[in-house]
N, C-alpha and C positions, 0 to 999 in steps of 0.2 A: 769470174776473178778480177776484181776492180783495181787490185795494186799490181804494178809491173814488177815483175820479177827481175831483180839484178844479178847478173852473174858475178859471183865473187872472185873467179879465178883472176882477172886482170889485176884487181887490188892486191890479192894475196901474192901474186907473182912480183909485183913491183916491190911489195914491202919485205918479202924473204930476199930479193935481190940486193935492196938497200941496207938490209940488216947484215948481209955478208959483205957489204962494201965494194961491190963491183958495179962496173958499168952494164948497159944494155950490150954494148959491143963485146966486152969481155966475156960476158956469160954465153953470147951466142957462139964465139969463138971457142970457148971451153967445151960447148956442146957439140962441135965439129962443123959448124956453119961457116960458109967463107967468110974471110974478113970484110969484103966489099959490101955485104948484104946482112951480116949479123946484126947491127944495130938496128935496121930497119925492120927486120924480120921480128925480133924482140920488142920492138916499139909496137907493133901490130898487136902482138899477144898482149901486151900491157894497156893497150887502148881497147882491146876487146873487139878489134875487126876481124881478127882471125883467132881460132882455137886451135892449139896443137894437138895432134893426135896422142894417143895414151904412150906410146914409145918416148916421143918427145918430152911429154909431161913428166914421165918417170925420170928421164936423163936430168931433167931440170930439178926436179925433187932432189934426186941424188946429189946433184952438183951444189945445190943451196942448203943440203942438210935438214930437209923438212919431209915428212911422209907425203906422197901424193894426196891422200884426202885433205891435207892442210889447204890446197888451193879451193877446196870446195866449202870451206867452214863459213857459215854466214856470219858469225859473231866472233868478236876478238878473243872472248874468254873461251870459246870452243876451239879455236886455232890454237890458243896457248896452251890448254889442257892437252891436246893431241900431240903437240910437239913434246911435252913432259912424257906423256905415255909412250912416245916413239923411242925415247931413250930408256925407257925401262926395260928389264929383261923380261921374257914371257912369265916366268915364276913370279916375278913382282906384280904383273899385271893381273895375274890369277890370284894373287892374294888380296890385291886392292878390289877386285871384283866381288870377291867373297865378303870382304868388309862392308862395301857399299850395299850388297844384298842384305847383310845381317841388319843394317841400320834402319 
C-alpha cells in the first residue's frame, strides 16, 4: 500500500460542527463534557489526536444532525448523499433503491 490512508473523521466532525454553527466547547458541553475540558477534547477529535468511542460518536452525530456513517465518508458527494438518504423515510429509501437497481 503506497498511499497513506487519511482518516476522514476529523474533517467530517469539524465540517458538521461548523455547519451547525457551534463552537468546539459548545458541542462538548452539549455532549455532557466538563466545560473546562470540552473545547480541548473536541479539538483533539478534530485534529485526529484521539478517536471517540462509538457511543460518543453516536452522540455527536445526533447532536449535529448527521448519521454516524457521515464521519467515515471519504468524498464530499458521498457525505452529502448520505445526509439526504438519512432524511428520507425507509419507504422512500426502498423506492430509491428499486429505481437505482432498475437502471
